[in-house]
C-alpha angles and dihedrals in degrees: 000000000000116000120255114276105241101200115175091236129025128181107242092229117072114234100209112169117243099336116213124253131191101281092187093049094137090057094044086055100040114152088240088076088069098032096059120048136200120268090198138344095305111006131092126184119208105201121207137178132211126195138184122248129257124272137199120282118246102218094190103052146000109259115221123310132322112258139183108268098181130077132187134209142164138231105215116211122192120193116230107163102101113169138176140183134182141172139187122215123193114224087228089059089054092053096043094050092050092250094306095115097063134135090252095053093041094053091045092055091042091054095046100042104028118015100040096049089043090054090050092048091050093048097053094043095045093048089049092048093049091044092054093044090051090056099261118164117231124213111226100177112144104243123231135162087262097056109021093096091046090054091047092048090051092052089049092047092053090052091047090052090051091051094243109166110265093211115079102023114144128202113208113194140170114254089253092057090046086058091048089054091052091051098036120134111254092019087136118065108200122205136172112255119190090341096301123127101208101065115108132185110206131198104247117242091225093051131029119196088340091308115127113236115215117184116214126188110262090236088066094047102072126129094230139019139179119231104194094123111001109318137306133174110265119244109269094014118157126233118249107218101173128016112184112187144161108218091226089070096066138053124202108188119187133185125184108209093183142349122168151119134244127208120233111292142150088269091059094038090244096309132120111251131207121186134171136169129180138191111214143142146170127233139171119228102239095213089058100046089123087073091069129073134167139196110192143167103232118234128216089277126072087285 
């Protein structure tokens, strides 16, 4: 790792360009994270019920015996994404960088440039993986200005047919697809208002048919990543172009086992120490798979 840059004068505030945020924040904060609780340190059970339908009443007699017409089951989820990060900072570095190289600043930059984008990369790839393993069908139509709305409408239609709630759906797209939506043919729907011919109601570029559009950098919209040291797109990974989702279809549990600092000591050889580790994961709720849809450009791998 490069040595610390000991400039004679540093501004106290770090000027990091365009720090990352959690692009999938609504999914990281889905209400399912509160609704379903841990059975133990790493296991969550998602209970579900199934029932039979109604039948006609026989007004003349009681047919047969009463029976139980409801069954219950569980989807068991076991967290596996266990991550850690640490850093040492020499007190001399803090002094010689005018208090810029501090634990507080270091962790802020780590969160914005490493942990947050890693969490987003893990979320999109894990949802895609679970979706495929649960039998989900992926749309691979090559998107253009002529067909992007048709593809979107088809994804929406499939969710409507599956009775997925219309309110709350989110469309995550790459910036390129966001541009396609802006330029799409038939993006404007013209109507006659008060007899005039020049009034136009347009689909808004931030919302489409009441669906929120959230652009995500294409580097964080891959179908697979490796997480050996930080994150990197896996060889042969596909490109997710559109990810339409209702937040109720996923759960993103997270447990922080430890996060803390240690003052200089013999153990740290006189340095400040920061260490954190977290237990977290991302799952789809199989009974709500209809609330997830993808359009991707396949990579050289299976997807």
